C-alpha positions as CSV (number, residue, x, y, z in Angstrom):
1,M,-7.5,-17.4,18.5
2,S,-8.5,-18.2,22.1
3,S,-5.9,-15.7,23.3
4,F,-7.8,-12.8,21.7
5,P,-10.3,-11.4,24.2
6,V,-13.8,-11.8,23.0
7,K,-15.9,-8.7,23.2
8,P,-19.5,-8.8,24.2
9,E,-20.8,-7.5,20.9
10,S,-19.1,-10.4,19.0
11,L,-20.7,-13.2,21.0
12,F,-23.5,-13.6,18.4
13,F,-21.0,-14.3,15.6
14,C,-22.0,-17.2,13.4
15,P,-19.3,-18.0,10.9
16,S,-21.4,-20.8,9.3
17,C,-24.3,-18.4,8.5
18,P,-24.9,-18.5,4.7
19,I,-24.2,-15.5,2.6
20,S,-26.7,-14.3,0.1
21,I,-26.8,-15.8,-3.4
22,P,-25.4,-13.2,-5.8
23,V,-28.1,-11.8,-8.1
24,T,-25.6,-10.0,-10.4
25,T,-22.5,-11.0,-12.3
26,Y,-19.0,-10.0,-11.2
27,S,-18.8,-7.5,-14.0
28,E,-22.1,-5.9,-13.0
29,T,-21.1,-5.8,-9.4
30,L,-17.9,-4.0,-10.2
31,D,-19.8,-1.5,-12.4
32,Y,-21.9,-0.7,-9.3
33,L,-18.9,-0.4,-7.0
34,F,-16.9,1.8,-9.4
35,S,-20.0,4.0,-10.0
36,L,-19.6,5.0,-6.3
37,H,-16.5,7.0,-7.3
38,R,-19.0,9.7,-8.3
39,F,-19.4,10.5,-4.6
40,G,-15.7,11.3,-4.4
41,I,-13.6,11.1,-1.3
42,K,-15.5,11.7,2.0
43,L,-13.5,12.0,5.1
44,G,-15.5,11.0,8.1
45,L,-16.6,7.9,10.0
46,E,-20.4,8.2,10.3
47,S,-21.3,6.3,7.1
48,I,-18.8,3.5,7.6
49,S,-19.8,3.1,11.3
50,D,-23.4,2.9,10.3
51,I,-23.0,0.1,7.8
52,L,-20.6,-1.9,10.0
53,D,-23.2,-1.6,12.8
54,R,-25.8,-3.1,10.5
55,L,-23.4,-5.9,9.7
56,G,-22.8,-6.7,13.3
57,N,-19.4,-4.9,13.5
58,P,-17.4,-7.7,11.8
59,Q,-14.1,-5.8,12.4
60,R,-14.4,-6.6,16.1
61,R,-14.4,-10.4,15.6
62,Y,-10.6,-10.7,15.0
63,P,-7.6,-8.7,16.1
64,T,-6.1,-6.2,13.7
65,L,-3.0,-4.3,12.9
66,H,-3.4,-0.8,11.5
67,V,-0.7,0.6,9.1
68,A,-0.4,4.2,7.9
69,G,2.3,6.3,6.3
70,T,2.8,8.4,3.2
71,N,5.1,5.7,1.6
72,G,5.9,2.2,2.4
73,K,2.7,1.2,4.2
74,G,1.6,-1.2,1.5
75,S,5.0,-3.0,1.4
76,S,5.1,-3.1,5.2
77,S,1.6,-4.5,5.4
78,A,2.4,-7.2,2.9
79,M,5.6,-8.1,4.9
80,V,3.7,-8.3,8.2
81,A,1.0,-10.5,6.6
82,S,3.6,-12.8,4.9
83,I,5.4,-13.3,8.2
84,L,2.2,-14.0,10.1
85,Q,1.1,-16.5,7.4
86,A,4.5,-18.2,7.6
87,S,3.9,-18.5,11.3
88,G,0.9,-20.6,10.7
89,Y,-1.9,-18.1,11.2
90,R,-4.9,-17.4,9.0
91,V,-4.3,-13.8,7.9
92,G,-6.4,-11.2,6.2
93,L,-4.8,-8.3,4.3
94,Y,-6.6,-5.2,3.1
95,T,-4.7,-2.7,0.9
96,S,-5.3,-0.1,-1.8
97,P,-5.4,0.8,-4.6
98,H,-5.4,-2.3,-6.7
99,L,-3.1,-2.6,-9.8
100,M,-5.0,-4.9,-12.2
101,D,-8.0,-6.5,-10.5
102,F,-10.2,-5.1,-7.7
103,R,-9.9,-8.4,-5.8
104,E,-6.3,-7.7,-5.0
105,R,-7.4,-5.3,-2.3
106,I,-8.8,-8.0,-0.1
107,R,-6.8,-11.2,0.5
108,V,-6.8,-14.1,2.9
109,Q,-3.8,-16.4,3.1
110,G,-2.4,-14.5,0.1
111,A,-5.4,-15.4,-2.1
112,D,-7.6,-12.6,-3.6
113,I,-11.2,-12.6,-2.6
114,S,-13.2,-14.7,-5.1
115,E,-15.5,-13.2,-7.6
116,E,-18.4,-15.1,-6.1
117,A,-17.7,-13.7,-2.6
118,V,-17.4,-10.2,-4.0
119,C,-20.9,-10.5,-5.6
120,A,-22.5,-12.3,-2.6
121,L,-21.2,-10.0,0.1
122,I,-21.8,-6.8,-1.8
123,E,-25.4,-7.8,-2.4
124,E,-25.8,-8.5,1.3
125,I,-24.2,-5.2,2.2
126,R,-26.6,-3.4,-0.2
127,Q,-29.6,-5.1,1.4
128,R,-28.5,-4.1,4.9
129,A,-27.4,-0.5,4.1
130,N,-29.4,2.5,5.2
131,P,-31.1,3.8,2.0
132,Q,-30.7,7.3,3.4
133,T,-26.9,7.0,3.7
134,T,-24.5,7.3,0.8
135,L,-21.4,5.1,0.9
136,T,-18.3,6.1,-1.1
137,F,-16.4,3.5,-3.1
138,F,-13.7,3.2,-0.4
139,E,-16.3,3.0,2.5
140,F,-18.1,0.2,0.7
141,T,-14.9,-1.6,-0.1
142,T,-13.7,-1.3,3.5
143,A,-17.0,-2.8,4.8
144,L,-16.6,-5.6,2.2
145,A,-13.1,-6.4,3.4
146,F,-14.1,-6.5,7.1
147,W,-17.2,-8.6,6.3
148,H,-15.1,-11.0,4.2
149,F,-12.4,-11.5,6.9
150,S,-15.2,-12.3,9.3
151,H,-16.7,-15.0,7.0
152,Q,-13.2,-16.4,6.4
153,Q,-12.6,-16.7,10.2
154,V,-9.1,-15.0,10.0
155,D,-6.9,-15.2,13.1
156,I,-5.7,-11.6,12.5
157,A,-6.1,-8.9,9.8
158,V,-3.5,-6.4,8.6
159,V,-5.3,-3.2,7.5
160,E,-3.7,-0.5,5.4
161,V,-5.1,3.1,5.8
162,G,-6.5,4.4,2.6
163,M,-5.5,8.1,3.1
164,G,-4.5,10.0,6.1
165,G,-5.8,8.3,9.2
166,R,-8.1,10.2,11.5
167,F,-11.1,10.3,9.2
168,D,-10.1,7.3,7.0
169,A,-12.8,4.7,6.7
170,T,-10.5,2.1,8.2
171,N,-10.3,4.1,11.5
172,V,-13.1,2.1,13.1
173,L,-10.7,-0.5,14.3
174,D,-9.6,-1.3,17.9
175,P,-6.1,-2.5,16.8
176,I,-3.6,-4.4,18.9
177,G,-0.8,-2.4,17.2
178,V,-0.2,0.6,15.0
179,L,2.6,1.1,12.5
180,I,3.2,4.6,10.9
181,T,6.0,4.1,8.3
182,G,6.8,7.8,7.6
183,I,5.5,11.2,6.6
184,A,5.9,13.1,3.3
185,L,3.8,15.5,1.3
186,D,1.0,13.9,-0.6
187,H,-2.8,14.4,-0.9
188,E,-2.3,17.9,0.4
189,A,-5.8,19.0,-0.6
190,Y,-7.3,16.6,1.9
191,L,-4.6,16.2,4.6
192,G,-2.9,19.6,4.7
193,D,0.0,21.4,3.1
194,S,2.7,20.7,5.7
195,L,4.3,17.7,7.3
196,Q,2.9,18.7,10.6
197,K,-0.7,18.8,9.4
198,I,-0.3,15.5,7.6
199,A,1.2,13.9,10.8
200,Q,-1.8,15.2,12.8
201,E,-4.1,13.4,10.5
202,K,-2.1,10.1,10.6
203,A,-1.8,10.3,14.4
204,G,-5.6,9.9,14.5
205,I,-5.2,6.1,14.2
206,I,-3.4,5.8,17.6
207,T,-5.7,4.3,20.1
208,Q,-5.9,3.1,23.7
209,K,-2.8,1.4,24.9
210,A,-2.0,-0.2,21.5
211,P,1.8,-0.1,20.8
212,V,2.8,2.4,18.2
213,V,5.8,1.8,15.9
214,L,7.2,4.9,14.2
215,G,9.5,4.7,11.1
216,L,12.2,7.2,10.4
217,M,10.9,10.8,10.5
218,P,12.1,14.2,11.8
219,E,12.1,14.8,15.5
220,N,9.4,17.5,15.4
221,I,7.1,15.0,13.6
222,I,7.9,12.3,16.0
223,Q,6.8,14.6,18.8
224,I,3.3,14.9,17.3
225,F,2.9,11.1,17.4
226,E,4.3,10.8,20.9
227,T,1.9,13.4,22.2
228,Q,-1.0,11.5,20.8
229,A,0.4,8.2,22.1
230,R,0.7,9.7,25.6
231,K,-2.9,10.8,25.5
232,W,-4.0,7.2,24.8
233,Q,-1.4,5.6,27.1
234,A,0.1,3.8,24.1
235,P,3.8,2.9,24.2
236,C,5.9,4.2,21.4
237,F,8.8,2.4,19.6
238,R,10.9,4.6,17.3
239,M,13.3,3.5,14.6
240,G,16.8,4.4,15.6
241,Q,15.8,4.4,19.3
242,E,13.9,1.4,20.6
243,F,14.6,-0.6,17.4
244,S,17.1,-0.3,14.6
245,I,18.5,-1.7,11.4
246,V,22.1,-2.6,10.8
247,E,22.8,-3.0,7.1
248,T,25.4,-5.9,6.7
249,G,25.4,-5.9,2.9
250,A,23.6,-4.6,-0.2
251,T,20.6,-6.8,0.5
252,T,21.1,-8.1,4.0
253,F,20.5,-6.6,7.4
254,T,20.2,-7.3,11.1
255,Y,17.1,-6.3,13.1
256,Q,17.7,-5.1,16.6
257,G,14.6,-4.6,18.8
258,P,13.7,-4.4,22.4
259,R,14.0,-8.2,22.8
260,W,14.8,-9.6,19.3
261,T,18.1,-9.5,17.6
262,I,17.9,-11.3,14.2
263,P,21.0,-11.3,11.9
264,G,21.3,-12.2,8.2
265,L,17.8,-11.1,7.1
266,Q,16.8,-10.6,3.4
267,T,13.6,-9.7,1.6
268,N,12.9,-10.4,-2.0
269,L,11.6,-6.9,-2.6
270,L,14.2,-4.7,-4.3
271,G,15.6,-1.5,-2.9
272,R,17.3,-0.4,0.3
273,H,14.0,1.2,1.4
274,Q,12.5,-2.3,1.6
275,M,15.0,-3.3,4.3
276,M,13.7,-0.2,6.2
277,N,10.1,-1.3,5.6
278,A,11.0,-4.8,6.8
279,T,12.5,-3.4,10.0
280,N,9.3,-1.4,10.7
281,A,7.3,-4.6,10.0
282,L,9.4,-6.6,12.5
283,A,9.1,-3.9,15.1
284,V,5.3,-4.0,15.1
285,L,5.3,-7.8,15.2
286,E,7.7,-7.9,18.1
287,T,6.0,-5.2,20.2
288,A,2.3,-5.7,19.4
289,V,1.9,-9.3,18.2
290,D,4.4,-11.7,19.5
291,G,2.8,-12.0,22.9
292,T,-0.5,-13.2,21.5
293,F,0.7,-14.8,18.2
294,P,4.2,-16.3,18.8
295,I,6.5,-15.8,15.8
296,S,9.7,-17.8,15.2
297,Q,12.9,-16.5,13.5
298,S,12.4,-19.2,10.8
299,A,8.9,-17.8,10.0
300,I,10.4,-14.3,9.8
301,R,13.0,-15.4,7.3
302,T,10.5,-17.3,5.3
303,G,7.9,-14.5,5.3
304,L,10.4,-11.9,4.2
305,L,11.7,-14.1,1.3
306,N,8.2,-15.1,0.2
307,V,6.6,-11.6,0.3
308,R,5.3,-10.3,-3.0
309,W,4.2,-6.7,-3.6
310,R,3.6,-5.9,-7.2
311,G,4.4,-2.6,-8.9
312,R,7.1,-1.5,-6.6
313,L,10.5,-1.8,-8.2
314,E,9.2,-4.8,-10.0
315,V,11.4,-6.2,-12.8
316,V,9.2,-7.5,-15.6
317,H,11.8,-8.0,-18.3
318,R,15.5,-8.3,-18.8
319,D,17.8,-7.2,-21.7
320,P,16.7,-4.5,-21.7
321,L,15.8,-4.2,-18.0
322,L,12.2,-3.1,-17.7
323,I,11.2,-1.9,-14.2
324,V,7.7,-0.7,-13.1
325,D,7.4,1.4,-10.0
326,G,4.3,3.2,-8.6
327,A,6.2,6.2,-7.2
328,H,4.0,9.2,-7.4
329,N,5.2,11.8,-4.9
330,L,8.6,13.4,-4.2
331,A,9.6,11.0,-1.4
332,G,8.9,8.0,-3.6
333,A,10.6,9.6,-6.5
334,Q,13.8,10.0,-4.5
335,V,13.8,6.4,-3.5
336,L,13.4,5.3,-7.1
337,F,16.1,7.8,-8.2
338,D,18.6,6.2,-5.8
339,F,17.9,2.7,-7.1
340,L,18.0,3.8,-10.8
341,H,21.2,5.8,-10.3
342,A,22.9,2.7,-8.9
343,Q,21.6,0.6,-11.9
344,I,23.0,3.1,-14.4
345,H,26.4,3.1,-12.8
346,D,26.5,-0.7,-12.7
347,G,26.7,-0.8,-16.5
348,P,29.1,1.3,-18.6
349,G,27.1,2.9,-21.5
350,R,23.8,1.9,-20.0
351,R,21.1,4.4,-20.7
352,L,17.9,5.2,-18.8
353,I,14.6,5.5,-20.7
354,L,11.9,6.9,-18.4
355,V,8.2,6.5,-19.2
356,V,6.1,8.8,-17.0
357,G,2.4,9.2,-16.5
358,M,0.9,11.0,-13.5
359,M,-2.2,12.4,-11.9
360,R,-2.9,16.1,-12.4
361,D,-3.0,16.9,-8.7
362,K,0.6,15.7,-8.1
363,N,3.7,17.8,-8.1
364,L,4.6,17.2,-11.8
365,Q,7.6,19.5,-12.1
366,G,9.1,18.4,-8.8
367,F,8.7,14.7,-9.6
368,L,10.3,15.0,-13.0
369,R,13.1,17.2,-11.8
370,I,14.4,14.5,-9.5
371,F,15.1,12.2,-12.5
372,L,16.2,14.7,-15.2
373,P,19.9,14.5,-14.3
374,I,20.1,10.8,-15.2
375,V,17.5,10.5,-17.9
376,D,18.6,9.8,-21.5
377,Q,15.2,9.4,-23.1
378,L,11.9,10.7,-21.7
379,I,8.6,9.4,-22.9
380,L,5.5,11.0,-21.4
381,T,2.2,9.2,-21.4
382,Q,-1.3,9.3,-19.8
383,P,-3.1,6.7,-17.7
384,R,-6.7,6.1,-18.6
385,M,-8.0,8.1,-15.7
386,E,-10.1,11.3,-15.6
387,R,-7.6,12.8,-13.1
388,A,-4.6,12.0,-15.2
389,A,-2.3,14.8,-16.4
390,S,-2.2,15.2,-20.2
391,V,1.0,14.6,-22.0
392,A,1.0,18.4,-22.8
393,E,0.7,19.2,-19.1
394,L,3.6,16.9,-18.3
395,E,5.7,18.4,-21.1
396,Q,5.3,21.8,-19.6
397,A,6.7,20.5,-16.4
398,V,10.0,19.3,-18.0
399,D,12.6,22.0,-17.3
400,R,15.7,20.5,-19.0
401,K,16.2,22.4,-22.2
402,D,18.4,19.7,-23.9
403,L,15.9,17.0,-23.3
404,V,13.0,16.7,-25.9
405,P,10.4,14.3,-24.6
406,C,8.4,11.9,-26.8
407,L,4.6,12.4,-26.2
408,L,2.5,9.2,-26.5
409,A,-0.8,9.4,-24.7
410,D,-1.4,5.6,-25.0
411,S,0.5,3.9,-22.2
412,W,1.1,0.7,-24.0
413,E,2.3,2.5,-27.1
414,A,4.7,4.4,-24.8
415,V,6.2,1.2,-23.4
416,C,6.5,-0.3,-26.8
417,R,8.3,2.8,-28.1
418,A,10.7,2.6,-25.1
419,K,11.5,-1.1,-25.9
420,D,12.0,-0.2,-29.6
421,I,14.7,2.4,-28.9
422,A,16.4,0.5,-26.0
423,N,19.6,-1.4,-26.3
424,P,19.8,-4.8,-24.5
425,S,22.0,-3.1,-21.8
426,D,19.6,-0.2,-21.2
427,V,17.1,0.4,-18.3
428,I,13.5,1.2,-19.0
429,C,11.5,2.5,-16.0
430,V,7.7,3.1,-16.0
431,T,6.6,5.3,-13.2
432,G,4.6,8.2,-11.9
433,S,1.3,6.5,-10.9
434,L,0.1,3.2,-9.6
435,F,-2.7,3.5,-12.2
436,L,-0.1,3.6,-15.0
437,V,1.8,0.7,-13.6
438,G,-1.4,-1.3,-13.3
439,E,-2.3,-0.6,-17.0
440,V,1.1,-1.7,-18.1
441,L,1.2,-4.9,-16.0
442,N,-2.3,-5.7,-17.2
443,R,-1.1,-5.6,-20.8
444,L,2.1,-7.5,-20.1
445,T,0.1,-10.4,-18.5
446,Q,-2.4,-10.7,-21.4
447,P,-2.0,-13.9,-23.4
448,G,0.1,-13.1,-26.5
449,S,1.4,-9.8,-25.3
450,P,5.1,-9.2,-26.2
451,T,7.4,-9.1,-23.3
């Protein structure tokens, strides 16, 4: 876009320059990428900055929006991208983790990066990388996304933080706007064991003069972000203050911002929390984007109705109602509980069958305890991940004496058991981990799989 100021270091950009011919198959390329998991999580910007320098800093060739938050950042990112796309712009979207296919992480115009591009670009990154520098899986993937967006000549990219913010590999951007959706306890081993510590980490993505949009959060947490914003002369816009939501129905709302007032909005993503996410998305578009990339009310309505974000309150079957949701922390569990509680009350005699699999480092007992008051049948399972809690560990976390859980380590077997015991009016919910949800969705989409 001509309205985006070109930086000196991006003047040499040649979008027509050929990419390397891949020398490995897609499967072999993924094997290489996933082997980088052995280097674990490395918080710091030295390695990602080095490889991006060697690639000519592709992330500086297009404007970006940076999105962080414990919950809701993926949905909000998808909404922002969908609205921008409906406005006629070429949009890149980088999110994590993926559910079924690695390529989901990197999208342009809603389309996953191609297998050919994954192979070619990763080969080129490997050739340019410093052999003395070790890149983690997420660092390599982040470089791949920024490099792909450059080759695809996007007008703007929406980038979701992987974890935290300050030392996350995505924090090499000079964004035109920042959205922080909310703060809750998660990844405490890396980010800290209090909301204040986690907020300090996420505040690290605030940068010079870029508008900062803050979702609902306690006042003492807001102050942490406002302090950082003042340091960088960045204007702050807070939900409930500079912008707000007025719920006008179970699924409709009005957005009220500094300049925009847009009534009768809807999103096709289920749950009241998605109306809140949409409000945050609209706030960052109004305050950080609209001056450079004009956005019409028509595009907003279209974008919200067309957005897709799989694995979050996703209905995959009816009669019985089968829902998959990637909630994995206490805040996410509470949102899911509210939705399920309403579903149970909507149908007399309707039972809830809960299928749960989680990572070992999560708050197993606290997560399960939220659902125990409304669960009729509990099936415990185990995603195929080294970090996954065993069904025995999950069973120990169940503290309702009259509830005897069914233990089935195989996730597909667990889902099939739930469907076997369900009546047509019942609700089955698969939750506890995005990895579990991805496994189940993958099986459901295989040709010949029963639905």
